[in-house]
C-alpha positions in Angstrom: 36.2 66.9 52.6 34.0 66.9 55.6 31.3 64.4 56.1 29.1 63.7 58.9 28.4 60.0 59.5 24.9 59.0 61.6 25.2 55.3 62.3 28.6 53.8 63.7 27.8 50.1 63.9 29.7 47.1 61.7 29.6 49.4 58.8 29.0 52.6 59.5 32.1 52.3 61.9 34.5 50.8 59.5 33.5 53.3 56.8 34.3 56.5 59.5 37.7 54.6 59.8 38.6 54.2 55.8 37.3 57.7 54.6 39.4 59.0 57.6 43.0 57.0 56.4 42.0 58.7 52.7 42.6 62.5 54.8 39.2 63.3 55.2 37.5 64.6 58.4 34.0 62.4 59.3 32.5 63.6 62.9 30.0 60.3 63.5 27.5 60.3 65.4 25.8 57.4 66.9 23.1 56.8 69.4 25.7 54.5 71.5 28.0 57.2 73.0 30.9 55.3 73.5 31.2 55.0 69.5 29.9 59.1 69.3 31.9 61.7 68.3 29.0 64.2 69.2 26.1 63.9 71.4 23.1 65.0 68.7 22.3 65.3 64.9 22.3 69.0 65.7 26.0 69.0 67.4 26.7 66.9 64.2 25.7 69.5 61.6 27.3 72.0 63.4 30.8 71.4 63.9 30.6 71.1 59.6 31.1 74.0 57.2 28.6 74.5 54.3 28.0 73.1 51.9 27.7 70.1 53.9 27.6 66.3 53.4 25.9 64.0 56.1 26.0 60.3 55.3 23.2 58.0 57.1 24.2 54.7 58.0 21.0 53.6 60.0 18.4 50.8 59.8 15.7 50.9 56.5 12.3 52.3 57.2 11.2 54.4 60.4 15.0 54.7 61.6 16.2 55.9 58.3 12.9 58.3 58.0 13.5 59.8 61.2 16.5 60.8 60.5 16.1 62.5 57.7 13.3 64.2 59.0 15.6 65.4 61.4 18.3 66.3 59.0 15.7 68.6 57.0 15.1 70.6 59.7 19.0 71.2 60.6 20.6 71.4 57.7 20.2 74.1 54.5 19.9 74.7 50.8 23.2 73.0 48.7 23.8 70.6 51.2 23.1 67.0 50.8 21.9 63.7 52.3 23.4 60.7 51.2 21.3 57.3 52.4 23.8 54.5 52.5 22.0 52.0 54.3 19.7 49.2 52.7 16.4 51.6 51.9 14.2 50.2 49.5 14.2 52.4 46.2 11.0 53.6 46.5 11.9 55.1 49.8 14.7 57.3 47.9 12.2 58.7 45.4 10.3 60.2 48.8 13.0 61.3 50.9 14.5 63.6 47.6 10.9 65.2 46.8 10.7 65.9 51.0 14.6 67.4 50.8 14.2 69.0 47.5 11.3 71.2 48.9 14.1 72.6 51.0 16.4 72.8 48.3 18.4 70.1 50.1 20.1 67.3 48.0 19.8 63.5 48.1 22.4 60.8 47.0 21.0 57.1 47.6 23.9 54.6 47.8 24.0 50.9 48.2 27.1 49.6 49.8 28.9 46.3 49.8 31.9 45.2 51.7 30.8 44.0 54.7 33.2 43.4 57.6 35.7 43.3 54.6 35.9 46.6 53.6 37.2 48.9 56.1 40.9 46.7 53.9 39.2 45.7 50.7 37.3 49.0 50.1 32.9 48.8 49.6 31.1 48.2 46.7 29.7 51.5 45.7 26.1 51.9 43.6 24.7 55.6 43.7 21.9 57.3 42.2 21.1 61.1 42.1 21.6 64.2 40.3 25.5 64.8 39.0 25.9 68.2 41.1 25.1 66.6 44.3 27.0 63.3 43.6 30.0 65.3 42.8 30.0 67.0 46.3 30.0 63.8 47.5 32.7 61.9 45.3 35.8 62.9 47.3 34.2 60.3 49.7 33.2 57.4 47.2 36.5 57.4 46.0 38.1 57.2 49.8 35.4 53.7 50.5 35.7 52.1 46.7 38.4 49.4 46.3 41.4 50.6 44.5 41.5 50.2 40.7 39.0 51.4 38.3 35.6 49.5 39.4 34.2 49.0 42.4 31.5 52.3 42.4 29.2 53.4 39.4 26.9 56.2 39.4 23.9 54.0 38.4 21.2 56.8 37.4 18.7 58.6 38.9 17.4 58.9 42.6 16.9 55.3 43.5 19.0 53.8 41.2 21.9 53.0 43.3 19.9 51.2 46.4 18.0 49.4 42.9 21.1 48.0 41.7 22.3 47.1 45.4 19.1 45.1 45.5 19.7 42.8 42.3 23.2 42.6 43.3 22.3 40.9 46.5 19.2 38.6 44.7 22.2 37.4 42.7 24.2 37.0 45.8 21.0 34.9 47.3 21.4 32.6 44.3 25.3 32.2 44.0 25.0 31.3 48.0 22.3 28.7 47.2 24.2 27.2 44.5 26.8 26.9 46.8 25.3 25.1 49.6 23.0 22.8 47.2 26.3 21.3 46.0 27.8 21.2 49.5 25.2 19.1 50.6 24.9 16.8 47.3 29.0 16.1 48.3 28.5 15.6 51.9 25.6 13.1 51.3 27.6 10.0 49.2 29.5 8.0 50.9 32.6 8.2 47.9 33.3 12.1 48.6 35.6 11.7 51.8 37.2 15.4 52.2 34.6 17.7 51.2 36.2 20.6 52.6 39.1 20.0 50.4 37.1 19.7 47.6 36.1 23.2 48.2 39.4 24.1 48.7 40.7 22.5 45.0 37.9 25.1 43.4 39.6 27.8 44.4 41.9 27.7 41.6 41.6 27.1 37.8 37.7 26.7 38.1 35.1 29.3 36.4 33.2 29.1 40.0 36.4 30.6 41.8 34.6 33.9 43.8 35.2 35.2 47.0 32.1 33.2 48.5 33.9 30.2 47.8 37.2 31.5 49.1 34.4 32.6 52.5 32.8 29.1 52.2 36.1 27.2 52.8 37.1 29.5 56.0 33.5 28.5 56.8 34.6 25.2 56.7 38.5 25.7 58.7 36.2 27.2 61.5 33.8 24.0 61.3 35.0 21.3 58.8 31.3 19.7 58.8 29.1 23.5 60.4 27.8 21.2 62.9 28.3 24.1 65.4 25.2 25.7 63.1 21.9 25.7 63.0 20.2 25.5 59.5 18.0 28.4 59.6 19.1 31.8 57.4 17.6 34.9 57.8 16.5 37.2 54.8 17.3 41.4 54.7 14.1 42.2 52.5 16.2 42.7 49.2 15.8 39.2 47.9 12.0 39.9 48.5 12.0 42.9 46.7 14.0 41.8 44.7 11.3 39.3 43.4 8.4 41.8 43.9 10.5 44.1 41.6 10.3 41.4 38.9 6.5 40.8 39.1 6.1 43.9 38.5 8.3 44.1 35.6 7.5 40.7 34.2 11.0 39.6 34.3 11.8 36.1 35.3 13.8 35.3 38.2 12.9 31.4 39.2 16.3 31.3 40.4 16.7 34.1 43.2 13.3 33.4 43.4 14.0 29.7 44.5 16.9 31.1 47.0 14.2 33.1 48.7 11.8 30.3 49.7 14.8 27.4 50.4 15.4 30.5 53.4 11.8 30.6 54.3 12.0 26.9 54.2 14.9 27.2 56.8 12.4 28.1 59.5 10.6 25.1 59.0 13.1 22.6 59.7 16.7 22.1 60.3 18.3 22.9 56.9 21.7 21.2 56.2 21.7 24.2 53.3 20.6 26.8 55.6 24.1 25.8 57.2 26.4 26.7 54.6 23.8 30.1 53.9 24.2 31.0 57.6 28.0 30.7 57.3 28.7 32.1 54.4 26.5 35.5 55.5 28.3 35.1 59.2 31.9 35.5 57.1 30.9 38.1 54.8 28.4 40.4 56.7 29.5 39.3 60.6 25.6 38.2 60.5 24.0 36.6 63.8 23.9 32.8 63.3 22.3 30.8 65.5 24.1 28.0 67.2 22.8 24.3 66.7 
């Protein structure tokens, strides 16, 4: 099939390549002309045959809203817009109504996989009407990891980004647990090789995971993480997860504490946050601050 892809950064650029490897045609647009296949959104839409599918991979909030507003004026009834960024699920509901007035379909898709997705595939959580999802399905199949799992039609519009938000909240708590364990091991004199302790956990333990593998990668690059400042950003989805928990009276003590730990890292140089920063850089290529 043909796909228009808007936003060709770290994620979007690799997604374009993976979809092309699956045999589909991807026409990409980015404000950076060195990355873009076309000079404008108008040209992108003009190059696609109907019914069109345009996938948006730009920052959440105003950039996504502006892109969808422009596409609403260019697309035709029966076309579909996919928001694959990290938008809040409540924005999805708004976008679906706005596009629906012009009989343009809307699908929201939470995407996980970071800089490793090109080779390993992307975990996909999407929401929307069955008929709209069906138009995008070949792209979902191209992006997902090989095998039975890795993609889910999570429900109605907004369900995909809500599921991805909860995924990221869980990720916060798991990263925090590894970071706390690492700091405690580093603090005692009896443990003389913390890195190899972490490495030993990669086989046969109940906490073996991709995050553990990435922690070992980070320690191989800088054994005591001395080159990193103990400062970790939050993408916003952890905050939304906690807010949703409050709205639904669901207790999330571990996820909430991990979010607050990141806030604390901005007040002092936290050893735990060195590991959080290292893990975020490993799986997503997120920026780190050097010490």
